[in-house]
N, C-alpha and C positions, 0 to 999 in steps of 0.2 A: 198050363203049371211053373212057377219059378223056375229058375237056373239059381240055387241052393250057392252050387262051385264058384258063381259069376259072380251074385255077392256081395258071398268072402274074400273074393280075387278086389275086388274096387272097395271096400273097409279097407283091406290093409294098405293099399297103395293112399288111401287118402290119409292113413295114419301114418307111414312116412312120405311126406311128404308137410302134416304139421312139423312132425319133429324134425326138417331142415332148415325152419324158418326160426331160430333162435336170435333174440334181442339180446340188449346191453345190460347184464345184473344191476342190485341195488348196492353194489361195492365197487365194480367196475364204473359207475356212475360217480362213485365217490368220492375218489382214485382223481375221473381223471378232472373235477372238478377241485379239490386238493391244487394238482399240476398246473391248472389256469391262473387260481387265485396265485401261485406263489410266482408261477410267472409276470402276471399282473406283476406284480406287489415287488420283481426287480427293476419291473418297466418303469415303478415309480420313482422309485430310490435313484437310480440310474438320471433319470430326467431329474430328480433333484438335486442329485450330486452336481450334474453338470448344469443348468441354472447356478446353482449355487456359488459357482466357480464363472460361471458367465459376472453373472454381477458382481461379486469381488475385483475380478480382471473389468470389465466398466467403473466402477467406478476409481479402480485403482487409475486407470485412462481418465476419470476427469479430471481425478485431483494432480495428475499431474497439466495436463492442462492448464486447469485455475491456480496451483501456482505459477507453473510462464507466468499467465496473464496478470499475475499479480504483482512478480514480481519483475517484469519488463513496467507495467504505468510507474513505480515506487521510485526506477530506473530513469526512466524517462525524465518524469520531472527532478530529480533531483538535480538531474545533468544539468537543470536548466536554474537550479536554485542561482539569483545575483546580477540572473541576465536584466539587463533595464536598470539598472545601477546608475549614479553619475558616470562613466567610462574611468576609474584610476586610475589608467595610463593620462589622462588627458589632462589631468591637475592634479598633478603630484602635489601637489600643496595642499590644497582642498583636496584630499579628496573620503568619495564618501567611504568609503571601507576606517576610513580615523577617524567618523562622526562619532564625540565621546555621549553616553544612554544619553537618553530623552524618554519621555514618556510614548507611552504606545498612542495612535493616530488613530484617527475616527471617522473616517473621510466625512459620511453623511455629519456628523455629531449627534448620532442619537445610539445613547446609553439603551436601548432594549434589542439594539443588535448585534452578535458577536461578532463585527469584524472588523477590531481593530488591527492594526498589520505597524509591522517598525523594519527600519532595511535589515534585521537580521534575516541570511539568505536562507540558515536552515535552522533550525530550533528538532531539540529530541528530549522529550517528555518522557521520564522511566518511569512503567506502570509499577505501583506500590504488589506488595508482596507477590511479588513474580509477574503480577501482571502485562501485556503484552502493551508495550512502549507503542509512541504517537509519534507521529510524526510530519511535522509543518514546511513546505518552503515556499518560497518566496518568491515571486518573479514579474514579470512584467512581458504582458501578448504583445507589444510593440515590435515593429518594425526591426525595428534601429535600435541600439542603445544610448541612451539619456549624454548629451553633451550641452559641457553645464557655460551656463556662459554670466558675465557679467549686470551688475541690475545698472541703469542709468539715474535711476529716479525711482529710489523704492517709497516714496509720500504719499501714493496715493494705493497703495499695492490694497486694500479690502473695499473696494467705492471702482464704480463704474469710468468713475476718470481712467482709473489703474495705473501699474509702472511701470516702466518704460525697461529696458531692457535691450543688452549691444545687436542685439544679433536673433535674425526671428528663423527662433526653436521648434519650432511648429506641432505646437500643442491646441489640446484639442481643450474641447469644455470636458468638467467632470476626473480630469486627467487629476494622478498624482508629481506634483513636486517635491524637489527635494532645493531648501533654500541653505547655506550654508557660508560663513564666514571662519575658516582654517579647521580646527575643530569642532566649532558652537554651530551646531545641527539643525533643522527646522523640518516639520513633512508642513503642505499642501494643498490646495486645492482649488485647482481653475477653477473660478470661476461665469469667467465671461475670455478666450482665448481672445479676443481681438481689441478688443477695449473702448473705449468714448475719447478721441475717436482713434475711429476702426483703421488702423495702422497695423499690418504685420509684426511690428519687434513692440506693440502696447499690449497690457494683460493687464484683466483684476482676477485677487484671485478670492476663496471664499471669504463671506466675512466675518465666521467665526476662526481666521486663523489666528492667532496672537502673533503680538506683533510687538514690534521691541528683538530680544536677542538681535538674530543674527541675522535679519530682517529687513539694511540695511545700505542706503544705496554706496557701491564696491561692493557688494557678495555677489556669492558666486547663484545660480540659476538652476536647473535640470529638470526638464519634466521626465517623469521615468513614466511616463503614460499608463499602462491599466495593470498599476503594482497588486499582484492579487493573491491569495494565502491557499495553500493548496495545503491541504491534512487528509493524512492516513492513520484510519484507526482501526479496531479493531472490534463490533458490535456485536452481540447477537452471532458468533459463527459466520460474524462479511467482514469482508476489508471494507473500508464505508472512504469516501472520496466527497472532503466534505459534508459527510452525512448523510451521506447516496449509496446507497448494497450498487457492489461494480464485481464485485464474486464473491462467490457463496463458498461452505465449508472448508473457508479463512479461518482458522481455531486461535495461533500465538502470532506476535510479530514482533522481535526481539535488534534491536540496535543499536550501537555502536557510532559515540566520532574518533576520525582514524587522525591526527594530531599530529604537528612538527615539534621540533626543537624552538625555534624563531616563526615569526612572522613573516619572514625574507626565504624561510625553506619551504620547498615542494618533499621532501623527504616524511614519509611518513614513519617515525619510531615507536608512537605508543601508539593502542584503542586502548578508550576508555571511556563507561557508561555515562552516562549524564544525571550521577547523584554527584551527594558533597556536594562541596560551596562551589566548590571551581567549576563547573563542569551543568549544576541545574541553573545560576542566573550568571555562562563567563562574560568575564570582561570584555575590553572591545578589544586587546591585549589579546588575549585566552581565545575569540572568535575568529580572528585572525590567524592562530592555529588552525585551524579545523580544515583540512583540506580533501576529505574524503570519509565518505559514512561505511561502515560492512549494517546489512542486515542481511533478517537469519527470516524466514515466512515458512512459517507449521503446517500443510492445508492437509484436511481428512476425509479418508475413502467413507462419503455418506453410510454403506453402509454398514448398519454392528451387527460382528459376528457375534456366537454361539457363545466362544467361551474365548479367555482372554488370548491377545495377541501382539501387546505391545509392550510394553516394560519403561519404568521411567529414567531419565539422565541417569548415568551412575558415577560418571561422574565429570563433573566440568575444567575442571588442568589436567585432566590425561591426555598424551597425542593418542591416545585412540580412544574418547566413550564409547558407548552402549548405551542403544535406548535412543527415545525422544528428543535428540540435543543440540547443538546449533552449531558451526565449527572448532574443531579444537582449540585446546588449553593450547598457549604459546608463551614465548620467550615478552610479547607485544605486550601483554595481558589477558587477562582469564576472559573464557569468554561467559558471554551472558548464563541464568539460567532458563531454561526452558522447563516447563511445570506445570502441566495437566491433570494433574491428580486432581483439583477439586472438582471437575465438571464429573457430575455422574455415569459411570460405567468406559471413563477413558479407555480402558484400556483393551476392550473389547472392541476398538475400532483403529484401522490401520490408519499410520503418518507420514507424513513426503517435508523433511525439510528441502527448503530450497532457500543455498542460501550467495551472494554476491559481493562487489565489493564497488563499490561504486566512488571514481573519483570528482569534486567538486569545480569543473574547466573554469565557469569562471571566478574564484578564487587563484587555482593554480594560474590560470593569465596573468594574474595584475602583482606578482609576486613582487616584481620590480619599484609600484608602485608605494609598498608594505617596508 
């Protein structure tokens, strides 16, 4: 016979056990899901902000590094401008700094290449319509400066027989030389440093060397060695040296001559742009007044921001200009204008302007010869 009383008790305990095993309801699951999504969204937003700030910081650090390298490269070469010219103090009467202007010299006499040079140690070409300026520096890579000596016999200068010099001046083949007689000067290429007969003081020049002019017996001859052009310019937001990119994210470069009142003075009393008839192609007298240059290099953080972060230069003559500007204006001359507005989205980038004044020490040291 079944025990109905015990069966009823077991069924009651089973129902009570089932009631104590409750799970999450649909509402609770949805609330948890929303909280999880909100937490994920907050984490992503924090990470995005952090990553953006990190890129801005690292980009600004890169811009500072690029600006320092760009300015150091320009400064290093400008300080060398004029090194290797026939020593002005060695012969004041036939100083290379007093040579009358003459046509650019092409060392290989090849018009297909742009390697022509002249005696001007430093040339600034002003950028049209507020574009970047171009700086060309000229100096020699020889270990010693050129020393002028007398030409004892110039009759065979362009033949294998060669001309005879007063002393052995250590010329090498393909070196560039300067021949001067007073203010009348010309440049030539050494074709045979020993000539024929093979003696230390016998030297032949390139057959393309023009005859006449200062190339006469009694004139001065000086070997300038490897006289080179070093041209800095901005192309496609890169600082390039002789056409080769050396620093990226450099977007603008402006330069001015620092000139003295007289060639024999080393005190800069005016800063001028390379514009107008006076300073686009300066005369020898004005060229010798150039004692320094000042340079402004504008470097960009390569990260484009989502909003405007830069403003145009408000005033290039004010003592405290705002925006992307060069140095402050002063009584010594207005600062050049830095205009980046022609670049798409230019104001959504961050910029740093690096400035310096670079003395032309080889010109300063030659003051007494001027």
